Each structure stands twice: as C-alpha cells, then as structure tokens.
C-alpha positions as CSV (number, residue, x, y, z in Angstrom):
1,M,29.0,30.7,13.4
2,A,28.1,27.4,15.1
3,M,25.5,25.2,13.6
4,S,22.3,24.4,15.5
5,N,22.7,21.5,18.0
6,K,19.7,20.0,16.4
7,I,21.4,19.9,13.0
8,H,24.4,17.6,12.4
9,K,26.5,17.0,9.3
10,F,28.9,14.2,8.5
11,Y,31.3,13.1,5.8
12,Q,31.4,9.3,5.6
13,N,32.4,6.8,2.9
14,G,32.5,9.5,0.3
15,M,29.0,10.9,1.2
16,Y,28.0,14.2,2.6
17,I,25.2,13.7,5.1
18,L,22.9,16.1,6.9
19,L,20.7,15.1,9.9
20,D,17.8,17.1,11.2
21,V,17.3,15.8,14.7
22,N,13.7,17.0,15.4
23,S,12.3,15.5,12.2
24,S,14.6,12.5,12.2
25,T,15.3,13.3,8.5
26,V,18.6,12.3,6.9
27,H,19.6,14.2,3.7
28,L,22.3,13.2,1.3
29,I,23.9,16.5,0.1
30,D,26.9,17.8,-1.9
31,K,30.0,19.6,-0.8
32,T,28.5,23.1,-1.5
33,V,25.4,22.4,0.7
34,Y,27.8,20.9,3.3
35,D,29.7,24.2,3.4
36,V,26.5,26.4,3.3
37,M,25.3,24.6,6.5
38,D,28.3,26.1,8.4
39,Y,26.6,29.5,8.2
40,F,22.9,28.9,7.4
41,D,20.4,29.2,10.3
42,G,17.2,29.5,8.2
43,T,17.0,33.3,8.2
44,N,20.3,34.6,7.0
45,D,20.6,34.0,3.2
46,E,22.6,37.2,2.5
47,E,25.1,36.4,5.3
48,V,25.6,33.0,3.8
49,I,26.2,34.4,0.3
50,K,28.7,37.0,1.7
51,N,30.7,34.4,3.6
52,L,31.0,32.0,0.7
53,A,31.2,34.6,-2.2
54,D,34.9,33.9,-2.8
55,K,34.3,30.1,-3.0
56,Y,31.0,29.6,-4.9
57,D,28.9,31.3,-7.6
58,E,26.1,33.5,-6.2
59,K,23.5,32.0,-8.5
60,D,24.4,28.5,-7.2
61,L,24.2,29.6,-3.6
62,R,20.8,31.2,-4.1
63,E,19.4,28.0,-5.7
64,I,20.7,26.0,-2.8
65,L,19.2,28.4,-0.2
66,E,15.9,28.1,-2.0
67,E,16.0,24.3,-1.8
68,L,16.9,24.5,1.9
69,H,13.9,26.8,2.5
70,E,11.7,24.2,0.8
71,L,13.0,21.6,3.2
72,M,12.1,23.9,6.1
73,E,8.6,24.4,4.7
74,R,8.2,20.6,4.6
75,G,9.4,20.3,8.2
76,E,12.6,18.4,7.2
77,L,15.1,21.0,8.2
78,F,15.2,23.2,11.4
79,A,12.0,21.3,12.4
80,P,10.4,22.7,15.5
81,D,11.5,21.4,18.9
82,I,9.6,18.5,20.3
83,D,8.8,18.4,24.0
84,V,10.2,15.0,25.1
85,P,9.3,14.1,28.7
86,P,12.4,13.9,30.9
87,Y,11.3,10.8,32.7
88,F,10.3,7.4,31.5
89,G,7.3,7.4,33.9
90,E,5.7,10.2,31.9
91,T,3.9,9.8,28.6
92,G,6.5,9.9,25.8
93,L,6.3,10.6,22.1
94,V,6.0,7.9,19.5
95,K,7.7,8.3,16.1
96,S,7.7,4.7,14.8
97,M,6.0,1.5,15.4
98,C,6.7,-2.2,14.5
99,L,3.3,-3.9,13.8
100,L,3.3,-7.7,14.4
101,V,0.7,-8.3,11.8
102,A,1.3,-12.0,12.0
103,E,2.4,-14.1,15.0
104,D,2.9,-17.0,12.6
105,C,5.3,-17.8,9.8
106,N,5.3,-20.0,6.7
107,L,8.8,-21.3,7.5
108,R,8.7,-21.8,11.4
109,C,12.4,-22.2,11.7
110,K,13.4,-23.6,15.2
111,Y,16.3,-21.2,15.5
112,C,14.2,-18.1,15.0
113,F,14.3,-15.4,17.7
114,A,10.5,-15.2,17.3
115,G,10.0,-18.8,18.4
116,T,9.1,-20.3,15.0
117,G,7.1,-17.1,14.4
118,D,4.6,-17.2,17.2
119,M,6.5,-14.9,19.6
120,G,5.9,-17.4,22.4
121,H,2.1,-17.2,22.1
122,D,-0.6,-19.1,20.2
123,R,-0.3,-18.5,16.5
124,R,-2.6,-15.6,15.4
125,L,-3.0,-12.9,12.9
126,M,-3.7,-9.2,13.6
127,T,-7.2,-8.0,12.9
128,K,-8.0,-4.9,10.8
129,E,-9.5,-3.3,14.0
130,V,-6.2,-3.7,15.9
131,G,-4.2,-2.4,12.9
132,K,-6.5,0.6,12.6
133,A,-6.2,1.3,16.4
134,A,-2.4,1.1,16.1
135,V,-2.4,3.8,13.4
136,D,-4.7,6.0,15.5
137,Y,-2.4,5.5,18.5
138,I,0.8,6.7,16.8
139,I,-1.0,9.7,15.4
140,A,-2.4,10.6,18.8
141,H,0.9,10.1,20.6
142,S,3.4,11.6,18.0
143,G,2.8,15.2,19.1
144,K,4.1,17.8,16.7
145,R,6.2,15.3,14.9
146,K,5.2,15.3,11.2
147,H,7.1,12.2,10.0
148,C,6.2,8.8,11.4
149,E,7.1,5.2,10.5
150,I,5.4,1.9,10.5
151,D,7.1,-1.5,9.8
152,F,4.9,-4.5,9.0
153,F,6.6,-7.3,10.9
154,G,6.1,-10.8,12.2
155,G,6.4,-13.7,12.1
156,E,5.9,-13.4,8.4
157,P,3.7,-10.4,7.5
158,L,2.8,-11.7,4.0
159,V,0.6,-14.4,5.6
160,N,-1.7,-11.6,6.6
161,M,-1.5,-9.4,3.4
162,P,-5.2,-8.3,3.6
163,V,-4.5,-6.5,6.9
164,V,-1.2,-5.0,5.5
165,K,-3.2,-3.6,2.6
166,Y,-6.0,-2.4,4.8
167,V,-3.6,-0.6,7.2
168,T,-1.7,1.0,4.3
169,E,-5.0,2.4,2.8
170,Y,-6.0,3.7,6.3
171,V,-2.6,5.3,6.8
172,R,-3.0,7.2,3.5
173,Q,-6.5,8.3,4.5
174,K,-5.2,9.6,7.8
175,E,-2.3,11.4,6.2
176,K,-4.8,13.6,4.3
177,E,-6.8,14.3,7.4
178,T,-3.9,15.0,9.8
179,G,-1.0,16.3,7.7
180,K,1.3,13.5,9.1
181,V,3.6,11.8,6.6
182,F,4.2,8.0,7.1
183,K,7.1,5.9,5.8
184,L,5.9,2.3,5.5
185,T,8.2,-0.7,5.3
186,L,7.8,-4.4,5.4
187,T,10.1,-7.1,6.7
188,T,9.7,-10.5,5.0
189,N,11.6,-13.7,4.4
190,G,10.7,-13.4,0.7
191,V,9.3,-16.9,0.2
192,L,5.7,-15.8,-0.3
193,L,6.6,-13.1,-2.8
194,N,4.4,-14.3,-5.6
195,E,3.2,-11.9,-8.4
196,E,0.2,-10.8,-6.4
197,N,2.2,-9.9,-3.3
198,I,4.8,-8.1,-5.5
199,K,2.0,-5.9,-6.8
200,N,0.8,-5.2,-3.3
201,I,4.3,-4.2,-2.2
202,V,4.6,-2.0,-5.3
203,D,1.4,-0.2,-4.2
204,I,3.0,0.5,-0.8
205,M,6.3,1.8,-2.3
206,L,4.5,3.9,-4.9
207,S,2.3,5.5,-2.3
208,D,5.5,6.6,-0.4
209,T,6.8,8.1,-3.6
210,I,3.5,9.9,-4.4
211,N,3.5,11.2,-0.8
212,R,7.0,12.7,-1.1
213,L,5.9,14.4,-4.4
214,K,2.9,15.9,-2.7
215,E,5.1,17.5,-0.1
216,K,6.7,19.3,-3.0
217,E,3.2,20.2,-4.3
218,I,3.6,17.9,-7.3
219,F,0.7,15.6,-7.9
220,L,1.0,12.4,-9.9
221,D,-2.1,10.6,-11.0
222,Y,-1.7,6.9,-11.9
223,D,-3.7,3.8,-12.3
224,K,-3.0,0.0,-12.1
225,E,-1.0,0.1,-15.4
226,L,1.8,1.9,-13.5
227,N,1.8,-0.8,-10.8
228,K,1.9,-3.5,-13.5
229,F,4.8,-1.7,-15.3
230,I,6.9,-1.6,-12.1
231,A,6.0,-5.2,-11.1
232,D,6.9,-6.5,-14.6
233,K,10.3,-4.8,-14.4
234,N,11.0,-6.9,-11.4
235,E,11.7,-9.9,-13.6
236,N,13.5,-12.3,-11.2
237,L,11.4,-13.1,-8.1
238,S,14.4,-14.8,-6.6
239,F,15.7,-11.4,-5.7
240,G,12.5,-10.7,-3.8
241,A,11.1,-7.2,-3.6
242,R,14.4,-5.3,-3.1
243,P,14.8,-4.4,-6.8
244,I,11.4,-2.6,-6.7
245,R,12.8,0.3,-4.8
246,R,15.6,0.7,-7.4
247,I,13.1,0.4,-10.3
248,I,10.8,3.2,-8.8
249,T,13.9,5.4,-8.2
250,R,15.2,4.8,-11.8
251,E,11.9,4.9,-13.7
252,I,10.0,7.6,-11.7
253,E,12.0,9.6,-9.2
254,D,15.2,10.1,-11.3
255,K,13.2,11.1,-14.4
256,L,11.0,13.5,-12.4
257,S,14.1,15.0,-10.8
258,D,15.7,15.6,-14.2
259,E,12.5,17.4,-15.4
260,M,12.3,19.5,-12.2
261,L,16.0,20.6,-12.7
262,K,15.1,21.6,-16.3
263,G,12.2,23.7,-15.0
264,E,9.7,21.6,-16.9
265,I,8.0,20.4,-13.7
266,K,7.2,22.9,-11.0
267,R,5.3,23.3,-7.7
268,G,1.6,22.9,-8.2
269,D,1.9,20.8,-11.3
270,R,-0.5,17.8,-11.8
271,L,1.0,15.0,-13.9
272,S,-0.3,11.9,-15.6
273,V,1.6,8.9,-16.8
274,C,1.5,7.2,-20.1
275,F,3.6,4.5,-21.7
276,K,5.5,4.5,-25.0
277,D,7.9,1.8,-26.2
278,D,8.2,0.4,-22.7
279,E,9.1,3.9,-21.3
280,L,7.2,6.1,-18.8
281,I,6.2,9.5,-20.2
282,F,5.0,12.2,-17.8
283,S,2.6,14.8,-19.1
284,H,0.8,17.8,-17.6
285,K,-2.9,17.6,-17.0
C-alpha cells in the first residue's frame, strides 16, 4: 500500500524522520513507527497489525497506533488539505512570519546584510500596535492551518524587548481564542543577553512547552520560581540562550515523558511544580 503523498518518511544520519506536509510538522520516530507508516492510513489499525504481525509484538503495535491517532487528533498527522491558490496573483496562505521588531542594532556592523541593522531605512522600533496587527494578520490569513510560526528578528530584537514580550503575551491570548498553535523563536547576536533578557526568553520557551503539553490535554501550572530555576541553570551567559532549550528539555520535557510512559501522568491531568534539593518535582493538583 502506498503512503499518502502528503506524508513523507526519511532515514538520514541515523534518524528516522516523518513529515506531515499539510501541518508542516516533522516527527522523529523509531524503526517500528517507520515500518508502520508503510501501511497506516489513519483508519486501518487491524490491517497494519496483520501486515506486521510476524515482525513486531501486537501490544507494541497497538501502542504505536494509539500514539499516531493522538497525533491525528492534534492535527500533526494526516492533517486536512489546505487550499493553496494556484497563482501568485491570488491571496495565498501564511504559515510563518518574520517580525522586524527592531530596525536597529547594538553592534551596527558595516558588513551586515541588514545595513548596520536599519534595513536601509531610518532606525526605528516596531510599536505594540504593529506587532498586534501582525499577529492578527497571520491568524486571518492562515486558513485551516493550525500551526503557525513567528520569528522575532531585526536588526537586534533585544533592543525592543518590551514589544517582544507584548507580542508573546498577545499570541498566547489569541491561541486560546482561535485554537491556533504558534511556535515562537528569536534571532539575536547574543550581546544583550543579560539576566533579565534571559528570563524573558525562558518565558517564551516555557510557554511553547506548556502549549505542547496542552495539546496532549496535560496542564502544567507554574510561577516565576520555575522561570528562575531554568534561568539559574543557564550559568554561563557566554553561551547565550542556546542552552535554555536543552535545560527545558532535560528538566521538564524528558521527566514528564518518563512519567507519561509509566502511566503516572495521563490526559486531563493538571500538574504543579515544586522544588526539592535543586530538583523539579511534579505533583497532581
């Protein structure tokens, strides 16, 4: 059976990769899921099990199929077709946006493609109103697409951190209202990554993690102590904000995944975070 032309799988550099075209979602999978996708069309669980019965345990196959159906429910596998206009002259769909929140830069390097940061214009900073309008635009023009992306760019976006924070908060508000899911990223030269800005970036990254948990109907309540815990783990500012992603993965996502695999955390659970001996402890509310 041929796989859908909107689903592609690859094996590259020792990794098994699955791409859902309509949602633009990339999944890292294992060999078993890779083989399952040769047969699975979203509706034929028993056929998949029959075809792979001589190769894999039925229990393992059923667990994989359950996880694949969860991806389908979240719109990350076999996502519905998106009507893309055939001509550039027609109104197209928007899935991502690069926000020039600052047409200025703290370094102003002469060799920069952005013309020392001003993009060939007068030096200026994006206003909150423009940032808000940009979010409204991508929501209005993304059609059925559930997953959208915004990158805070410049110039140097950290020179306009108040607008970055405002837009982030507005995005999270609109997600609740519209059902859209945004991935937020920030491109920076790293020079302005002081402790305060590190905490602001932790907020952005944490909100992405909380969002992904909500898609699995797992709700994590946290306060500023969690932000401080993550920021304090980023001990060497010379590495910039890059280690923060790894810290959140190690301290939150990996631990929650282990608890989910054990069956101790399930859909519908609401969790809180406490700290003991410099370790995160998750408990049910």
